[in-house]
All heavy atoms as a GROMACS GRO file, in nm:
protein
  609
    1MET      N    1   0.084  -0.119   0.000
    1MET     CA    2   0.000   0.000   0.000
    1MET      C    3   0.088   0.125   0.000
    1MET      O    4   0.060   0.221  -0.071
    1MET     CB    5  -0.091  -0.003   0.122
    1MET     CG    6  -0.183   0.111   0.125
    1MET     SD    7  -0.344   0.050   0.164
    1MET     CE    8  -0.420   0.197   0.219
    2TRP      N    9   0.196   0.123   0.080
    2TRP     CA   10   0.285   0.238   0.085
    2TRP      C   11   0.353   0.260  -0.049
    2TRP      O   12   0.368   0.374  -0.093
    2TRP     CB   13   0.389   0.218   0.195
    2TRP     CG   14   0.492   0.324   0.199
    2TRP    CD1   15   0.476   0.452   0.244
    2TRP    CD2   16   0.627   0.316   0.155
    2TRP    NE1   17   0.592   0.523   0.232
    2TRP    CE2   18   0.688   0.440   0.176
    2TRP    CE3   19   0.703   0.215   0.098
    2TRP    CZ2   20   0.819   0.467   0.144
    2TRP    CZ3   21   0.835   0.241   0.066
    2TRP    CH2   22   0.890   0.366   0.089
    3LEU      N   23   0.394   0.151  -0.117
    3LEU     CA   24   0.461   0.165  -0.246
    3LEU      C   25   0.369   0.227  -0.351
    3LEU      O   26   0.414   0.304  -0.435
    3LEU     CB   27   0.511   0.030  -0.295
    3LEU     CG   28   0.631  -0.029  -0.225
    3LEU    CD1   29   0.663  -0.166  -0.279
    3LEU    CD2   30   0.752   0.062  -0.237
    4SER      N   31   0.241   0.194  -0.348
    4SER     CA   32   0.149   0.248  -0.448
    4SER      C   33   0.123   0.397  -0.429
    4SER      O   34   0.074   0.463  -0.520
    4SER     CB   35   0.018   0.171  -0.445
    4SER     OG   36  -0.045   0.188  -0.321
    5SER      N   37   0.158   0.451  -0.314
    5SER     CA   38   0.137   0.595  -0.292
    5SER      C   39   0.253   0.679  -0.344
    5SER      O   40   0.244   0.802  -0.346
    5SER     CB   41   0.117   0.622  -0.142
    5SER     OG   42   0.237   0.598  -0.071
    6LEU      N   43   0.362   0.615  -0.386
    6LEU     CA   44   0.477   0.689  -0.438
    6LEU      C   45   0.451   0.734  -0.582
    6LEU      O   46   0.369   0.677  -0.653
    6LEU     CB   47   0.602   0.602  -0.431
    6LEU     CG   48   0.645   0.563  -0.289
    6LEU    CD1   49   0.759   0.464  -0.294
    6LEU    CD2   50   0.684   0.684  -0.207
    7SER      N   51   0.525   0.835  -0.628
    7SER     CA   52   0.500   0.894  -0.759
    7SER      C   53   0.555   0.809  -0.873
    7SER      O   54   0.636   0.718  -0.853
    7SER     CB   55   0.564   1.034  -0.766
    7SER     OG   56   0.704   1.023  -0.770
    8PHE      N   57   0.512   0.843  -0.993
    8PHE     CA   58   0.559   0.774  -1.114
    8PHE      C   59   0.709   0.790  -1.129
    8PHE      O   60   0.780   0.695  -1.161
    8PHE     CB   61   0.484   0.831  -1.235
    8PHE     CG   62   0.525   0.769  -1.365
    8PHE    CD1   63   0.471   0.648  -1.404
    8PHE    CD2   64   0.616   0.831  -1.448
    8PHE    CE1   65   0.508   0.590  -1.523
    8PHE    CE2   66   0.653   0.774  -1.567
    8PHE     CZ   67   0.598   0.653  -1.606
    9ARG      N   68   0.758   0.910  -1.106
    9ARG     CA   69   0.901   0.938  -1.119
    9ARG      C   70   0.983   0.852  -1.022
    9ARG      O   71   1.087   0.798  -1.059
    9ARG     CB   72   0.929   1.085  -1.093
    9ARG     CG   73   1.078   1.119  -1.100
    9ARG     CD   74   1.104   1.263  -1.071
    9ARG     NE   75   1.065   1.339  -1.188
    9ARG     CZ   76   1.067   1.470  -1.195
    9ARG    NH1   77   1.103   1.541  -1.090
    9ARG    NH2   78   1.031   1.532  -1.304
   10THR      N   79   0.935   0.837  -0.901
   10THR     CA   80   1.003   0.752  -0.804
   10THR      C   81   1.008   0.608  -0.853
   10THR      O   82   1.110   0.542  -0.840
   10THR     CB   83   0.931   0.759  -0.668
   10THR    OG1   84   0.924   0.894  -0.626
   10THR    CG2   85   1.004   0.676  -0.564
   11GLY      N   86   0.901   0.560  -0.912
   11GLY     CA   87   0.899   0.425  -0.968
   11GLY      C   88   1.001   0.405  -1.077
   11GLY      O   89   1.069   0.303  -1.083
   12VAL      N   90   1.014   0.504  -1.164
   12VAL     CA   91   1.112   0.496  -1.272
   12VAL      C   92   1.254   0.496  -1.216
   12VAL      O   93   1.340   0.418  -1.260
   12VAL     CB   94   1.092   0.612  -1.373
   12VAL    CG1   95   1.206   0.617  -1.473
   12VAL    CG2   96   0.958   0.600  -1.442
   13ILE      N   97   1.280   0.579  -1.116
   13ILE     CA   98   1.413   0.585  -1.056
   13ILE      C   99   1.448   0.453  -0.988
   13ILE      O  100   1.558   0.399  -1.005
   13ILE     CB  101   1.423   0.703  -0.958
   13ILE    CG1  102   1.417   0.835  -1.034
   13ILE    CG2  103   1.551   0.695  -0.874
   13ILE    CD1  104   1.398   0.957  -0.947
   14VAL      N  105   1.354   0.399  -0.912
   14VAL     CA  106   1.378   0.271  -0.843
   14VAL      C  107   1.399   0.160  -0.946
   14VAL      O  108   1.489   0.076  -0.930
   14VAL     CB  109   1.261   0.238  -0.748
   14VAL    CG1  110   1.274   0.097  -0.695
   14VAL    CG2  111   1.256   0.337  -0.634
   15LEU      N  112   1.320   0.159  -1.051
   15LEU     CA  113   1.335   0.058  -1.155
   15LEU      C  114   1.470   0.072  -1.226
   15LEU      O  115   1.534  -0.029  -1.259
   15LEU     CB  116   1.220   0.070  -1.255
   15LEU     CG  117   1.200  -0.042  -1.354
   15LEU    CD1  118   1.178  -0.174  -1.281
   15LEU    CD2  119   1.082  -0.012  -1.443
   16ALA      N  120   1.516   0.194  -1.248
   16ALA     CA  121   1.645   0.215  -1.315
   16ALA      C  122   1.763   0.173  -1.228
   16ALA      O  123   1.869   0.139  -1.281
   16ALA     CB  124   1.659   0.362  -1.354
   17THR      N  125   1.746   0.171  -1.097
   17THR     CA  126   1.858   0.131  -1.011
   17THR      C  127   1.888  -0.018  -1.021
   17THR      O  128   1.996  -0.060  -0.980
   17THR     CB  129   1.831   0.167  -0.864
   17THR    OG1  130   1.714   0.100  -0.820
   17THR    CG2  131   1.821   0.315  -0.843
   18CYS      N  132   1.798  -0.096  -1.077
   18CYS     CA  133   1.827  -0.239  -1.089
   18CYS      C  134   1.937  -0.264  -1.193
   18CYS      O  135   2.010  -0.362  -1.182
   18CYS     CB  136   1.702  -0.319  -1.120
   18CYS     SG  137   1.640  -0.307  -1.287
   19ILE      N  138   1.953  -0.175  -1.290
   19ILE     CA  139   2.054  -0.194  -1.395
   19ILE      C  140   2.196  -0.198  -1.338
   19ILE      O  141   2.270  -0.293  -1.366
   19ILE     CB  142   2.038  -0.087  -1.505
   19ILE    CG1  143   1.903  -0.104  -1.574
   19ILE    CG2  144   2.152  -0.096  -1.607
   19ILE    CD1  145   1.864   0.010  -1.664
   20PRO      N  146   2.238  -0.098  -1.259
   20PRO     CA  147   2.374  -0.108  -1.203
   20PRO      C  148   2.393  -0.227  -1.110
   20PRO      O  149   2.502  -0.286  -1.106
   20PRO     CB  150   2.394   0.023  -1.127
   20PRO     CG  151   2.276   0.106  -1.149
   20PRO     CD  152   2.175   0.028  -1.225
   21PHE      N  153   2.288  -0.265  -1.038
   21PHE     CA  154   2.300  -0.381  -0.950
   21PHE      C  155   2.321  -0.509  -1.030
   21PHE      O  156   2.399  -0.596  -0.991
   21PHE     CB  157   2.178  -0.395  -0.859
   21PHE     CG  158   2.172  -0.292  -0.750
   21PHE    CD1  159   2.052  -0.229  -0.719
   21PHE    CD2  160   2.284  -0.259  -0.677
   21PHE    CE1  161   2.045  -0.136  -0.618
   21PHE    CE2  162   2.278  -0.165  -0.575
   21PHE     CZ  163   2.158  -0.103  -0.546
   22TYR      N  164   2.252  -0.524  -1.143
   22TYR     CA  165   2.274  -0.641  -1.229
   22TYR      C  166   2.416  -0.640  -1.284
   22TYR      O  167   2.483  -0.743  -1.287
   22TYR     CB  168   2.175  -0.642  -1.346
   22TYR     CG  169   2.041  -0.700  -1.314
   22TYR    CD1  170   1.924  -0.629  -1.337
   22TYR    CD2  171   2.028  -0.828  -1.260
   22TYR    CE1  172   1.800  -0.682  -1.310
   22TYR    CE2  173   1.905  -0.882  -1.230
   22TYR     CZ  174   1.790  -0.809  -1.256
   22TYR     OH  175   1.668  -0.862  -1.226
   23ILE      N  176   2.463  -0.525  -1.328
   23ILE     CA  177   2.598  -0.515  -1.383
   23ILE      C  178   2.702  -0.551  -1.278
   23ILE      O  179   2.794  -0.630  -1.304
   23ILE     CB  180   2.623  -0.374  -1.441
   23ILE    CG1  181   2.535  -0.352  -1.564
   23ILE    CG2  182   2.770  -0.354  -1.474
   23ILE    CD1  183   2.531  -0.210  -1.614
   24ILE      N  184   2.688  -0.496  -1.159
   24ILE     CA  185   2.783  -0.524  -1.051
   24ILE      C  186   2.779  -0.671  -1.012
   24ILE      O  187   2.883  -0.732  -0.985
   24ILE     CB  188   2.756  -0.434  -0.929
   24ILE    CG1  189   2.786  -0.288  -0.963
   24ILE    CG2  190   2.838  -0.478  -0.809
   24ILE    CD1  191   2.737  -0.190  -0.859
   25SER      N  192   2.659  -0.730  -1.010
   25SER     CA  193   2.648  -0.869  -0.965
   25SER      C  194   2.725  -0.964  -1.056
   25SER      O  195   2.781  -1.063  -1.008
   25SER     CB  196   2.502  -0.912  -0.956
   25SER     OG  197   2.443  -0.925  -1.082
   26PHE      N  198   2.733  -0.934  -1.183
   26PHE     CA  199   2.808  -1.021  -1.274
   26PHE      C  200   2.951  -0.973  -1.296
   26PHE      O  201   3.041  -1.054  -1.317
   26PHE     CB  202   2.734  -1.035  -1.407
   26PHE     CG  203   2.609  -1.117  -1.394
   26PHE    CD1  204   2.485  -1.057  -1.393
   26PHE    CD2  205   2.617  -1.254  -1.380
   26PHE    CE1  206   2.369  -1.133  -1.379
   26PHE    CE2  207   2.502  -1.331  -1.366
   26PHE     CZ  208   2.378  -1.271  -1.366
   27ALA      N  209   2.974  -0.842  -1.292
   27ALA     CA  210   3.110  -0.790  -1.315
   27ALA      C  211   3.205  -0.827  -1.203
   27ALA      O  212   3.325  -0.844  -1.226
   27ALA     CB  213   3.105  -0.638  -1.332
   28GLN      N  214   3.156  -0.844  -1.082
   28GLN     CA  215   3.244  -0.877  -0.970
   28GLN      C  216   3.304  -1.016  -0.984
   28GLN      O  217   3.400  -1.050  -0.917
   28GLN     CB  218   3.171  -0.862  -0.837
   28GLN     CG  219   3.047  -0.945  -0.820
   28GLN     CD  220   3.073  -1.086  -0.774
   28GLN    OE1  221   3.173  -1.114  -0.712
   28GLN    NE2  222   2.982  -1.174  -0.807
   29MET      N  223   3.251  -1.098  -1.076
   29MET     CA  224   3.306  -1.231  -1.099
   29MET      C  225   3.448  -1.224  -1.154
   29MET      O  226   3.525  -1.318  -1.143
   29MET     CB  227   3.218  -1.311  -1.195
   29MET     CG  228   3.083  -1.345  -1.140
   29MET     SD  229   3.096  -1.455  -1.001
   29MET     CE  230   2.927  -1.481  -0.961
   30ALA      N  231   3.484  -1.111  -1.216
   30ALA     CA  232   3.618  -1.096  -1.273
   30ALA      C  233   3.722  -1.055  -1.169
   30ALA      O  234   3.841  -1.050  -1.200
   30ALA     CB  235   3.613  -0.992  -1.385
   31LEU      N  236   3.680  -1.024  -1.048
   31LEU     CA  237   3.773  -0.983  -0.944
   31LEU      C  238   3.855  -1.102  -0.893
   31LEU      O  239   3.804  -1.213  -0.885
   31LEU     CB  240   3.698  -0.919  -0.827
   31LEU     CG  241   3.624  -0.789  -0.855
   31LEU    CD1  242   3.546  -0.747  -0.732
   31LEU    CD2  243   3.720  -0.680  -0.897
   32PRO      N  244   3.980  -1.078  -0.856
   32PRO     CA  245   4.064  -1.187  -0.805
   32PRO      C  246   4.040  -1.211  -0.655
   32PRO      O  247   4.125  -1.182  -0.571
   32PRO     CB  248   4.205  -1.138  -0.832
   32PRO     CG  249   4.194  -0.989  -0.824
   32PRO     CD  250   4.057  -0.956  -0.877
   33ILE      N  251   3.922  -1.260  -0.622
   33ILE     CA  252   3.886  -1.288  -0.483
   33ILE      C  253   3.839  -1.434  -0.472
   33ILE      O  254   3.820  -1.500  -0.574
   33ILE     CB  255   3.778  -1.191  -0.431
   33ILE    CG1  256   3.656  -1.191  -0.522
   33ILE    CG2  257   3.834  -1.051  -0.415
   33ILE    CD1  258   3.543  -1.101  -0.478
   34SER      N  259   3.818  -1.481  -0.352
   34SER     CA  260   3.780  -1.620  -0.332
   34SER      C  261   3.640  -1.648  -0.389
   34SER      O  262   3.557  -1.558  -0.403
   34SER     CB  263   3.782  -1.655  -0.184
   34SER     OG  264   3.678  -1.587  -0.117
   35VAL      N  265   3.617  -1.774  -0.418
   35VAL     CA  266   3.489  -1.816  -0.475
   35VAL      C  267   3.375  -1.791  -0.377
   35VAL      O  268   3.266  -1.750  -0.417
   35VAL     CB  269   3.496  -1.964  -0.517
   35VAL    CG1  270   3.360  -2.014  -0.564
   35VAL    CG2  271   3.599  -1.983  -0.627
   36SER      N  272   3.399  -1.815  -0.251
   36SER     CA  273   3.292  -1.794  -0.153
   36SER      C  274   3.254  -1.647  -0.141
   36SER      O  275   3.136  -1.614  -0.127
   36SER     CB  276   3.333  -1.850  -0.016
   36SER     OG  277   3.450  -1.786   0.030
   37LEU      N  278   3.352  -1.558  -0.150
   37LEU     CA  279   3.322  -1.415  -0.146
   37LEU      C  280   3.250  -1.372  -0.274
   37LEU      O  281   3.157  -1.290  -0.269
   37LEU     CB  282   3.449  -1.333  -0.126
   37LEU     CG  283   3.432  -1.183  -0.110
   37LEU    CD1  284   3.338  -1.151   0.006
   37LEU    CD2  285   3.566  -1.116  -0.089
   38LYS      N  286   3.291  -1.427  -0.388
   38LYS     CA  287   3.221  -1.398  -0.514
   38LYS      C  288   3.075  -1.441  -0.505
   38LYS      O  289   2.985  -1.369  -0.550
   38LYS     CB  290   3.289  -1.469  -0.630
   38LYS     CG  291   3.417  -1.409  -0.674
   38LYS     CD  292   3.474  -1.485  -0.792
   38LYS     CE  293   3.608  -1.429  -0.831
   38LYS     NZ  294   3.664  -1.493  -0.949
   39SER      N  295   3.052  -1.558  -0.447
   39SER     CA  296   2.915  -1.608  -0.433
   39SER      C  297   2.832  -1.517  -0.343
   39SER      O  298   2.717  -1.486  -0.375
   39SER     CB  299   2.916  -1.749  -0.375
   39SER     OG  300   2.983  -1.837  -0.461
   40ALA      N  301   2.891  -1.475  -0.233
   40ALA     CA  302   2.819  -1.387  -0.140
   40ALA      C  303   2.788  -1.252  -0.206
   40ALA      O  304   2.677  -1.200  -0.191
   40ALA     CB  305   2.901  -1.366  -0.014
   41LEU      N  306   2.884  -1.198  -0.279
   41LEU     CA  307   2.861  -1.071  -0.348
   41LEU      C  308   2.755  -1.085  -0.456
   41LEU      O  309   2.672  -0.996  -0.476
   41LEU     CB  310   2.991  -1.018  -0.408
   41LEU     CG  311   3.093  -0.963  -0.308
   41LEU    CD1  312   3.223  -0.929  -0.379
   41LEU    CD2  313   3.038  -0.841  -0.236
   42TRP      N  314   2.757  -1.198  -0.528
   42TRP     CA  315   2.657  -1.219  -0.631
   42TRP      C  316   2.518  -1.225  -0.571
   42TRP      O  317   2.425  -1.162  -0.621
   42TRP     CB  318   2.686  -1.347  -0.709
   42TRP     CG  319   2.591  -1.364  -0.823
   42TRP    CD1  320   2.601  -1.308  -0.947
   42TRP    CD2  321   2.470  -1.440  -0.823
   42TRP    NE1  322   2.494  -1.345  -1.024
   42TRP    CE2  323   2.411  -1.426  -0.950
   42TRP    CE3  324   2.406  -1.518  -0.728
   42TRP    CZ2  325   2.291  -1.486  -0.984
   42TRP    CZ3  326   2.286  -1.578  -0.761
   42TRP    CH2  327   2.230  -1.562  -0.889
   43VAL      N  328   2.502  -1.300  -0.464
   43VAL     CA  329   2.371  -1.310  -0.398
   43VAL      C  330   2.325  -1.173  -0.349
   43VAL      O  331   2.209  -1.135  -0.367
   43VAL     CB  332   2.377  -1.411  -0.280
   43VAL    CG1  333   2.254  -1.400  -0.192
   43VAL    CG2  334   2.394  -1.552  -0.333
   44LEU      N  335   2.416  -1.096  -0.292
   44LEU     CA  336   2.383  -0.963  -0.240
   44LEU      C  337   2.336  -0.870  -0.352
   44LEU      O  338   2.226  -0.813  -0.346
   44LEU     CB  339   2.503  -0.902  -0.168
   44LEU     CG  340   2.487  -0.757  -0.124
   44LEU    CD1  341   2.394  -0.749  -0.004
   44LEU    CD2  342   2.621  -0.697  -0.094
   45PHE      N  343   2.419  -0.855  -0.456
   45PHE     CA  344   2.386  -0.759  -0.562
   45PHE      C  345   2.272  -0.806  -0.652
   45PHE      O  346   2.191  -0.726  -0.698
   45PHE     CB  347   2.510  -0.724  -0.644
   45PHE     CG  348   2.605  -0.635  -0.571
   45PHE    CD1  349   2.730  -0.680  -0.532
   45PHE    CD2  350   2.570  -0.505  -0.538
   45PHE    CE1  351   2.818  -0.598  -0.463
   45PHE    CE2  352   2.655  -0.422  -0.470
   45PHE     CZ  353   2.780  -0.469  -0.432
   46PHE      N  354   2.264  -0.936  -0.677
   46PHE     CA  355   2.153  -0.987  -0.757
   46PHE      C  356   2.022  -0.971  -0.679
   46PHE      O  357   1.918  -0.937  -0.737
   46PHE     CB  358   2.176  -1.134  -0.794
   46PHE     CG  359   2.089  -1.182  -0.904
   46PHE    CD1  360   2.116  -1.148  -1.036
   46PHE    CD2  361   1.978  -1.261  -0.878
   46PHE    CE1  362   2.034  -1.193  -1.138
   46PHE    CE2  363   1.896  -1.306  -0.980
   46PHE     CZ  364   1.924  -1.272  -1.110
   47GLY      N  365   2.027  -0.993  -0.549
   47GLY     CA  366   1.909  -0.971  -0.466
   47GLY      C  367   1.866  -0.826  -0.465
   47GLY      O  368   1.746  -0.795  -0.471
   48LEU      N  369   1.963  -0.735  -0.457
   48LEU     CA  370   1.930  -0.592  -0.463
   48LEU      C  371   1.868  -0.556  -0.598
   48LEU      O  372   1.775  -0.475  -0.605
   48LEU     CB  373   2.055  -0.508  -0.438
   48LEU     CG  374   2.104  -0.501  -0.294
   48LEU    CD1  375   2.241  -0.434  -0.289
   48LEU    CD2  376   2.006  -0.426  -0.208
   49ALA      N  377   1.921  -0.615  -0.706
   49ALA     CA  378   1.867  -0.588  -0.839
   49ALA      C  379   1.722  -0.634  -0.849
   49ALA      O  380   1.636  -0.561  -0.900
   49ALA     CB  381   1.953  -0.656  -0.946
   50LYS      N  382   1.695  -0.755  -0.801
   50LYS     CA  383   1.558  -0.807  -0.806
   50LYS      C  384   1.464  -0.725  -0.718
   50LYS      O  385   1.350  -0.698  -0.756
   50LYS     CB  386   1.554  -0.953  -0.764
   50LYS     CG  387   1.604  -1.047  -0.869
   50LYS     CD  388   1.514  -1.041  -0.989
   50LYS     CE  389   1.553  -1.141  -1.094
   50LYS     NZ  390   1.474  -1.129  -1.215
   51THR      N  391   1.512  -0.684  -0.603
   51THR     CA  392   1.430  -0.602  -0.513
   51THR      C  393   1.396  -0.468  -0.579
   51THR      O  394   1.281  -0.423  -0.574
   51THR     CB  395   1.502  -0.579  -0.380
   51THR    OG1  396   1.532  -0.705  -0.321
   51THR    CG2  397   1.418  -0.495  -0.285
   52ALA      N  398   1.495  -0.404  -0.640
   52ALA     CA  399   1.471  -0.277  -0.709
   52ALA      C  400   1.377  -0.296  -0.828
   52ALA      O  401   1.290  -0.213  -0.853
   52ALA     CB  402   1.603  -0.216  -0.755
   53GLN      N  403   1.395  -0.406  -0.901
   53GLN     CA  404   1.310  -0.432  -1.016
   53GLN      C  405   1.165  -0.451  -0.976
   53GLN      O  406   1.076  -0.385  -1.030
   53GLN     CB  407   1.361  -0.557  -1.088
   53GLN     CG  408   1.281  -0.596  -1.210
   53GLN     CD  409   1.333  -0.724  -1.273
   53GLN    OE1  410   1.428  -0.785  -1.225
   53GLN    NE2  411   1.271  -0.765  -1.380
   54TYR      N  412   1.139  -0.538  -0.882
   54TYR     CA  413   1.001  -0.564  -0.841
   54TYR      C  414   0.941  -0.447  -0.763
   54TYR      O  415   0.822  -0.420  -0.775
   54TYR     CB  416   0.990  -0.693  -0.762
   54TYR     CG  417   1.022  -0.815  -0.845
   54TYR    CD1  418   1.107  -0.914  -0.799
   54TYR    CD2  419   0.969  -0.829  -0.972
   54TYR    CE1  420   1.137  -1.025  -0.876
   54TYR    CE2  421   0.998  -0.940  -1.050
   54TYR     CZ  422   1.082  -1.037  -1.002
   54TYR     OH  423   1.111  -1.146  -1.079
   55GLY      N  424   1.022  -0.377  -0.688
   55GLY     CA  425   0.973  -0.258  -0.618
   55GLY      C  426   0.933  -0.150  -0.716
   55GLY      O  427   0.828  -0.086  -0.701
   56GLY      N  428   1.016  -0.128  -0.817
   56GLY     CA  429   0.984  -0.028  -0.920
   56GLY      C  430   0.859  -0.062  -0.997
   56GLY      O  431   0.776   0.024  -1.025
   57LEU      N  432   0.844  -0.190  -1.031
   57LEU     CA  433   0.724  -0.232  -1.103
   57LEU      C  434   0.599  -0.218  -1.018
   57LEU      O  435   0.492  -0.184  -1.068
   57LEU     CB  436   0.739  -0.376  -1.152
   57LEU     CG  437   0.838  -0.396  -1.267
   57LEU    CD1  438   0.855  -0.544  -1.296
   57LEU    CD2  439   0.794  -0.321  -1.390
   58THR      N  440   0.613  -0.243  -0.889
   58THR     CA  441   0.499  -0.227  -0.799
   58THR      C  442   0.459  -0.080  -0.788
   58THR      O  443   0.340  -0.047  -0.787
   58THR     CB  444   0.533  -0.282  -0.660
   58THR    OG1  445   0.570  -0.419  -0.673
   58THR    CG2  446   0.416  -0.270  -0.565
   59ILE      N  447   0.558   0.009  -0.781
   59ILE     CA  448   0.528   0.152  -0.773
   59ILE      C  449   0.461   0.200  -0.901
   59ILE      O  450   0.363   0.274  -0.898
   59ILE     CB  451   0.656   0.232  -0.745
   59ILE    CG1  452   0.712   0.199  -0.607
   59ILE    CG2  453   0.631   0.382  -0.756
   59ILE    CD1  454   0.852   0.252  -0.582
   60LEU      N  455   0.514   0.155  -1.014
   60LEU     CA  456   0.457   0.200  -1.141
   60LEU      C  457   0.316   0.148  -1.162
   60LEU      O  458   0.227   0.223  -1.202
   60LEU     CB  459   0.546   0.155  -1.257
   60LEU     CG  460   0.680   0.225  -1.268
   60LEU    CD1  461   0.760   0.164  -1.382
   60LEU    CD2  462   0.664   0.373  -1.291
   61GLY      N  463   0.298   0.020  -1.137
   61GLY     CA  464   0.167  -0.040  -1.153
   61GLY      C  465   0.119  -0.038  -1.297
   61GLY      O  466   0.190  -0.001  -1.390
   62ALA      N  467  -0.002  -0.077  -1.316
   62ALA     CA  468  -0.061  -0.086  -1.450
   62ALA      C  469  -0.074   0.051  -1.515
   62ALA      O  470  -0.053   0.066  -1.634
   62ALA     CB  471  -0.197  -0.154  -1.443
   63LYS      N  472  -0.106   0.151  -1.436
   63LYS     CA  473  -0.121   0.286  -1.490
   63LYS      C  474   0.012   0.339  -1.542
   63LYS      O  475   0.018   0.403  -1.646
   63LYS     CB  476  -0.174   0.379  -1.381
   63LYS     CG  477  -0.227   0.511  -1.433
   63LYS     CD  478  -0.271   0.599  -1.319
   63LYS     CE  479  -0.418   0.578  -1.290
   63LYS     NZ  480  -0.469   0.677  -1.192
   64GLY      N  481   0.119   0.310  -1.471
   64GLY     CA  482   0.252   0.354  -1.512
   64GLY      C  483   0.298   0.285  -1.639
   64GLY      O  484   0.359   0.348  -1.726
   65ILE      N  485   0.269   0.157  -1.654
   65ILE     CA  486   0.305   0.084  -1.775
   65ILE      C  487   0.232   0.142  -1.895
   65ILE      O  488   0.289   0.160  -2.001
   65ILE     CB  489   0.276  -0.067  -1.759
   65ILE    CG1  490   0.358  -0.126  -1.645
   65ILE    CG2  491   0.301  -0.142  -1.888
   65ILE    CD1  492   0.507  -0.117  -1.662
   66LYS      N  493   0.104   0.172  -1.878
   66LYS     CA  494   0.026   0.232  -1.986
   66LYS      C  495   0.084   0.369  -2.023
   66LYS      O  496   0.095   0.403  -2.140
   66LYS     CB  497  -0.121   0.247  -1.945
   66LYS     CG  498  -0.209   0.301  -2.055
   66LYS     CD  499  -0.352   0.315  -2.007
   66LYS     CE  500  -0.444   0.366  -2.113
   66LYS     NZ  501  -0.404   0.486  -2.182
   67ARG      N  502   0.124   0.443  -1.923
   67ARG     CA  503   0.183   0.576  -1.947
   67ARG      C  504   0.314   0.564  -2.026
   67ARG      O  505   0.338   0.642  -2.117
   67ARG     CB  506   0.207   0.644  -1.813
   67ARG     CG  507   0.253   0.784  -1.822
   67ARG     CD  508   0.255   0.848  -1.686
   67ARG     NE  509   0.326   0.974  -1.690
   67ARG     CZ  510   0.348   1.050  -1.588
   67ARG    NH1  511   0.304   1.016  -1.469
   67ARG    NH2  512   0.414   1.162  -1.600
   68LEU      N  513   0.396   0.466  -1.994
   68LEU     CA  514   0.520   0.445  -2.068
   68LEU      C  515   0.494   0.403  -2.212
   68LEU      O  516   0.560   0.451  -2.305
   68LEU     CB  517   0.606   0.339  -1.998
   68LEU     CG  518   0.684   0.384  -1.877
   68LEU    CD1  519   0.750   0.263  -1.811
   68LEU    CD2  520   0.790   0.485  -1.914
   69LYS      N  521   0.397   0.314  -2.233
   69LYS     CA  522   0.364   0.271  -2.368
   69LYS      C  523   0.315   0.388  -2.452
   69LYS      O  524   0.352   0.403  -2.569
   69LYS     CB  525   0.258   0.161  -2.364
   69LYS     CG  526   0.312   0.027  -2.320
   69LYS     CD  527   0.201  -0.076  -2.320
   69LYS     CE  528   0.251  -0.210  -2.273
   69LYS     NZ  529   0.142  -0.310  -2.267
   70ASP      N  530   0.228   0.472  -2.395
   70ASP     CA  531   0.179   0.590  -2.467
   70ASP      C  532   0.292   0.686  -2.500
   70ASP      O  533   0.296   0.745  -2.609
   70ASP     CB  534   0.071   0.662  -2.386
   70ASP     CG  535  -0.058   0.583  -2.377
   70ASP    OD1  536  -0.078   0.489  -2.457
   70ASP    OD2  537  -0.139   0.615  -2.287
   71TYR      N  538   0.386   0.703  -2.407
   71TYR     CA  539   0.500   0.792  -2.430
   71TYR      C  540   0.584   0.744  -2.548
   71TYR      O  541   0.617   0.822  -2.637
   71TYR     CB  542   0.586   0.801  -2.303
   71TYR     CG  543   0.715   0.875  -2.324
   71TYR    CD1  544   0.718   1.013  -2.329
   71TYR    CD2  545   0.835   0.806  -2.339
   71TYR    CE1  546   0.836   1.082  -2.348
   71TYR    CE2  547   0.954   0.873  -2.358
   71TYR     CZ  548   0.955   1.011  -2.363
   71TYR     OH  549   1.071   1.077  -2.383
   72TRP      N  550   0.617   0.616  -2.551
   72TRP     CA  551   0.699   0.563  -2.660
   72TRP      C  552   0.623   0.562  -2.792
   72TRP      O  553   0.683   0.580  -2.899
   72TRP     CB  554   0.749   0.423  -2.627
   72TRP     CG  555   0.859   0.426  -2.524
   72TRP    CD1  556   0.848   0.388  -2.394
   72TRP    CD2  557   0.991   0.476  -2.540
   72TRP    NE1  558   0.967   0.410  -2.328
   72TRP    CE2  559   1.056   0.464  -2.417
   72TRP    CE3  560   1.061   0.530  -2.647
   72TRP    CZ2  561   1.188   0.503  -2.397
   72TRP    CZ3  562   1.193   0.570  -2.627
   72TRP    CH2  563   1.254   0.555  -2.505
   73LYS      N  564   0.493   0.541  -2.786
   73LYS     CA  565   0.411   0.541  -2.908
   73LYS      C  566   0.412   0.680  -2.971
   73LYS      O  567   0.430   0.695  -3.091
   73LYS     CB  568   0.268   0.498  -2.873
   73LYS     CG  569   0.177   0.484  -2.990
   73LYS     CD  570   0.041   0.436  -2.942
   73LYS     CE  571  -0.056   0.423  -3.056
   73LYS     NZ  572  -0.188   0.382  -3.009
   74HIS      N  573   0.394   0.784  -2.889
   74HIS     CA  574   0.395   0.921  -2.940
   74HIS      C  575   0.534   0.967  -2.980
   74HIS      O  576   0.550   1.047  -3.071
   74HIS     CB  577   0.337   1.017  -2.836
   74HIS     CG  578   0.189   1.003  -2.821
   74HIS    ND1  579   0.132   0.924  -2.725
   74HIS    CD2  580   0.087   1.056  -2.893
   74HIS    CE1  581   0.000   0.930  -2.736
   74HIS    NE2  582  -0.030   1.009  -2.839
   75LYS      N  583   0.636   0.916  -2.916
   75LYS     CA  584   0.773   0.954  -2.950
   75LYS      C  585   0.814   0.899  -3.087
   75LYS      O  586   0.887   0.965  -3.160
   75LYS     CB  587   0.870   0.902  -2.842
   75LYS     CG  588   1.008   0.954  -2.857
   75LYS     CD  589   1.090   0.925  -2.735
   75LYS     CE  590   1.229   0.977  -2.758
   75LYS     NZ  591   1.276   1.061  -2.654
   76LYS      N  592   0.763   0.781  -3.123
   76LYS     CA  593   0.795   0.722  -3.252
   76LYS      C  594   0.728   0.796  -3.366
   76LYS      O  595   0.777   0.797  -3.477
   76LYS     CB  596   0.754   0.574  -3.254
   76LYS     CG  597   0.845   0.487  -3.173
   76LYS     CD  598   0.803   0.342  -3.183
   76LYS     CE  599   0.892   0.255  -3.098
   76LYS     NZ  600   0.852   0.114  -3.103
   77GLU      N  601   0.615   0.859  -3.337
   77GLU     CA  602   0.540   0.931  -3.442
   77GLU      C  603   0.597   1.063  -3.473
   77GLU      O  604   0.683   1.116  -3.489
   77GLU     CB  605   0.395   0.952  -3.398
   77GLU     CG  606   0.318   0.826  -3.387
   77GLU     CD  607   0.179   0.848  -3.331
   77GLU    OE1  608   0.144   0.961  -3.294
   77GLU    OE2  609   0.104   0.751  -3.324
   0.00000   0.00000   0.00000
């Protein structure tokens, strides 16, 4: 209920934060650290990415998705 009271802009910002978390979750695999630490970091950052993704989608809701579709439809024209 609290998430649905947040603005459209907040939803877009929260949804956009999942991108760096996804990048970090996989990019840290290239670091020269132990496998157990890599696993822990992957779980942490991948979990943050999923949390941001689903939180952003919850904030946006169906009305926000329709608004985004209309925006892209008019932008293409």
